[in-house]
C-alpha positions as CSV (number, residue, x, y, z in Angstrom):
1,X,248.2,93.1,142.6
2,X,245.1,91.0,142.6
3,X,242.6,92.7,144.8
4,X,241.9,91.1,148.1
5,X,238.8,88.3,147.5
6,X,236.4,87.2,150.0
7,X,234.5,84.3,148.9
8,X,231.7,84.5,151.4
9,X,231.2,88.4,150.8
10,X,231.5,88.1,146.8
11,X,228.9,84.9,146.8
12,X,226.4,86.7,149.0
13,X,226.7,89.7,147.0
14,X,225.6,87.6,143.9
15,X,222.6,85.8,145.9
16,X,221.5,88.6,146.8
17,X,221.7,90.0,143.3
18,X,219.9,87.0,142.1
19,X,217.3,86.9,144.5
20,X,214.2,88.1,142.5
21,X,214.8,86.2,139.6
22,X,215.2,83.1,142.0
23,X,211.9,84.2,143.6
24,X,210.4,84.1,140.5
25,X,210.6,80.9,139.5
26,X,211.1,78.9,142.4
27,X,207.9,77.7,142.9
28,X,208.0,76.3,139.6
29,X,211.3,74.1,140.5
30,X,209.6,72.8,143.2
31,X,206.2,72.1,142.1
32,X,206.7,70.7,138.8
33,X,210.4,71.2,137.9
34,X,214.0,70.0,138.6
35,X,213.3,69.2,142.4
36,X,209.8,68.3,142.2
37,X,211.1,64.9,143.2
38,X,213.1,65.7,146.0
39,X,210.6,66.0,148.6
40,X,209.1,62.8,148.1
41,X,212.6,61.2,148.3
42,X,213.7,62.8,151.1
43,X,210.1,61.7,152.9
44,X,211.0,58.0,152.4
45,X,214.2,58.6,154.9
46,X,213.1,61.1,157.6
47,X,210.2,60.5,159.3
48,X,207.1,63.4,159.4
49,X,207.2,65.6,162.5
50,X,211.6,65.8,162.7
51,X,213.5,69.1,162.6
52,X,214.7,69.7,159.2
53,X,217.3,72.2,158.3
54,X,216.8,73.1,155.1
55,X,220.4,75.1,154.2
56,X,220.6,77.5,151.4
57,X,217.2,77.4,151.5
58,X,216.8,80.7,149.1
59,X,213.7,82.3,149.5
60,X,212.1,79.4,151.3
61,X,210.0,77.7,148.6
62,X,211.1,74.1,149.9
63,X,211.2,74.7,153.3
64,X,207.4,75.8,153.2
65,X,207.0,72.4,150.9
66,X,208.6,71.0,154.1
67,X,206.5,72.3,156.5
68,X,203.5,71.8,154.4
69,X,204.3,67.9,154.9
70,X,204.4,67.6,158.7
71,X,208.4,68.7,159.3
72,X,209.6,71.5,161.5
73,X,211.6,73.1,159.6
74,X,214.7,75.8,160.2
75,X,215.9,77.6,156.8
76,X,219.2,79.5,156.5
77,X,220.5,81.3,153.5
78,X,224.0,83.5,153.0
79,X,221.6,86.5,151.5
80,X,219.8,88.4,153.7
81,X,217.7,89.3,150.8
82,X,216.5,85.7,150.6
83,X,215.8,85.6,153.8
84,X,213.7,88.2,154.0
85,X,211.8,86.6,150.9
86,X,211.4,83.5,152.7
87,X,210.0,85.5,155.8
88,X,207.1,86.1,154.0
89,X,206.3,82.1,153.7
90,X,206.1,81.7,157.7
91,X,203.6,82.6,160.0
92,X,204.1,79.3,162.5
93,X,207.1,78.2,164.8
94,X,207.9,75.7,163.6
95,X,208.8,77.0,160.2
96,X,211.6,79.4,160.8
97,X,214.3,81.1,158.6
98,X,218.0,83.0,159.2
99,X,221.2,84.4,157.9
100,X,224.0,82.3,157.9
101,X,227.1,80.6,156.3
102,X,227.0,76.8,155.6
103,X,230.4,76.2,156.4
104,X,230.0,77.8,159.8
105,X,226.5,77.2,160.8
106,X,224.7,79.4,163.6
107,X,222.9,75.7,165.7
108,X,224.8,73.5,168.2
109,X,225.8,70.1,168.0
110,X,223.5,67.9,167.2
111,X,220.4,70.0,166.9
112,X,218.8,68.4,163.8
113,X,216.9,65.1,163.3
114,X,217.5,65.8,159.0
115,X,219.2,68.0,156.8
116,X,218.5,69.0,153.6
117,X,220.9,71.1,151.1
118,X,220.4,71.0,147.0
119,X,222.4,73.0,145.0
120,X,224.5,74.8,148.1
121,X,227.3,73.0,148.6
122,X,228.4,74.2,145.3
123,X,228.4,77.5,146.0
124,X,231.4,77.3,149.2
125,X,234.8,78.1,148.6
126,X,235.3,74.6,150.2
127,X,232.7,71.8,150.1
128,X,234.4,69.7,152.9
129,X,233.7,72.4,155.2
130,X,230.1,72.9,154.7
131,X,230.0,68.6,155.2
132,X,231.9,68.6,157.6
133,X,228.9,71.5,159.4
134,X,226.3,69.3,158.0
135,X,227.8,66.4,160.2
136,X,228.0,68.7,163.5
137,X,224.5,70.0,163.5
138,X,223.0,66.4,162.4
139,X,221.7,64.2,165.3
140,X,223.4,60.9,165.5
141,X,221.4,58.8,163.0
142,X,220.3,61.8,161.3
143,X,219.6,61.9,157.4
144,X,221.2,64.2,155.0
145,X,219.2,64.6,152.2
146,X,221.9,66.8,149.2
147,X,221.7,67.4,146.0
148,X,224.9,68.6,143.8
149,X,224.6,69.8,140.3
150,X,225.5,67.1,137.6
151,X,227.6,68.0,134.2
152,X,224.7,68.5,132.8
153,X,223.5,71.7,134.9
154,X,223.8,74.8,132.5
155,X,224.5,76.7,135.9
156,X,227.9,75.7,135.6
157,X,228.2,78.3,133.4
158,X,229.3,80.3,136.3
159,X,232.1,78.7,136.6
160,X,233.5,79.6,133.5
161,X,235.6,82.2,134.1
162,X,237.8,80.5,136.1
163,X,239.8,79.1,132.3
164,X,240.8,83.1,132.2
165,X,242.4,83.4,135.7
166,X,239.2,84.8,137.5
167,X,237.6,83.9,140.9
168,X,234.6,82.7,140.0
169,X,231.5,82.0,143.3
170,X,230.4,78.6,141.9
171,X,233.2,75.2,142.5
172,X,232.8,72.4,139.6
173,X,232.4,69.7,142.3
174,X,230.8,66.7,141.1
175,X,228.0,63.8,142.2
176,X,231.1,61.0,142.0
177,X,233.1,63.7,144.1
178,X,230.9,64.5,146.6
179,X,230.0,60.5,147.4
180,X,234.0,59.8,147.8
181,X,234.2,62.8,150.1
182,X,231.0,61.7,151.8
183,X,232.5,58.0,152.3
184,X,236.1,59.0,153.2
185,X,234.8,60.9,156.1
186,X,232.8,58.7,157.2
187,X,229.2,58.9,156.2
188,X,227.3,56.0,155.4
189,X,225.7,55.9,151.7
190,X,222.0,55.1,151.9
191,X,220.3,56.3,148.3
192,X,220.5,58.3,145.1
193,X,218.7,59.0,142.6
194,X,218.8,61.3,139.3
195,X,217.3,64.6,138.0
196,X,217.6,64.7,134.1
197,X,217.1,66.8,131.3
198,X,214.0,66.0,129.5
199,X,215.9,64.7,126.6
200,X,217.0,62.1,129.0
201,X,214.2,58.7,129.0
202,X,214.3,56.0,131.2
203,X,215.3,53.3,128.6
204,X,218.6,55.5,128.1
205,X,219.7,54.6,131.5
206,X,218.1,51.6,132.8
207,X,221.4,49.4,132.0
208,X,224.2,51.9,133.6
209,X,226.1,51.8,136.6
210,X,225.5,54.8,139.4
211,X,228.4,56.9,137.9
212,X,227.5,56.5,134.5
213,X,224.1,58.1,135.2
214,X,225.8,60.2,137.6
215,X,227.5,61.5,134.2
216,X,224.4,62.6,132.3
217,X,222.4,64.1,135.7
218,X,221.2,67.9,135.5
219,X,221.3,66.8,139.3
220,X,222.2,63.5,141.3
221,X,219.9,63.6,145.0
222,X,222.1,61.8,147.4
223,X,220.3,60.5,151.5
224,X,223.6,60.2,153.7
225,X,223.8,58.8,157.4
226,X,225.6,60.5,160.3
């Protein structure tokens, strides 16, 4: 008989185990790597001074960058170890962190002007529940900046063992699936852009449709509106 499997507990354990590794590279990702375009993109649609929830904040470096850009930020992560590291970034009431589950957020309805969720919805057992929770905590008209891994992202190896019938903590939702789910659940699609591996140049993708561009991405970043 297969042992009882608790996605939430296993995900928390895995991210506690990854915390030191993640902490060692998160600054580089936000400053010059795959996440460097996200906050400038977000700033086009969410006004300075807004209160943003950073869901799946990890060690909090992205939250810290948002705070530096003039936002009030509440970061949330499933991992206690990550939250302990994130608190090292904060000495202000305008930048706070809390441990919690993306599919059962510890926030009141209509609490935030904006939400940022980068590579976090993939780590939920049922992404629809996470998307609905994001809607619940956003104020009417609030914006969601959400990044989801594309088909060329090597972290997809986390889901490989599913082929053997093993339970894995990483679903294989694709960017076009997230977009379809958002549109079916009454979000408004505002904008999006791709993050590509180094071998992909603008000349390679210039004339492609969005779905073809998404097929080449390491990550696709959306802006949706509630």
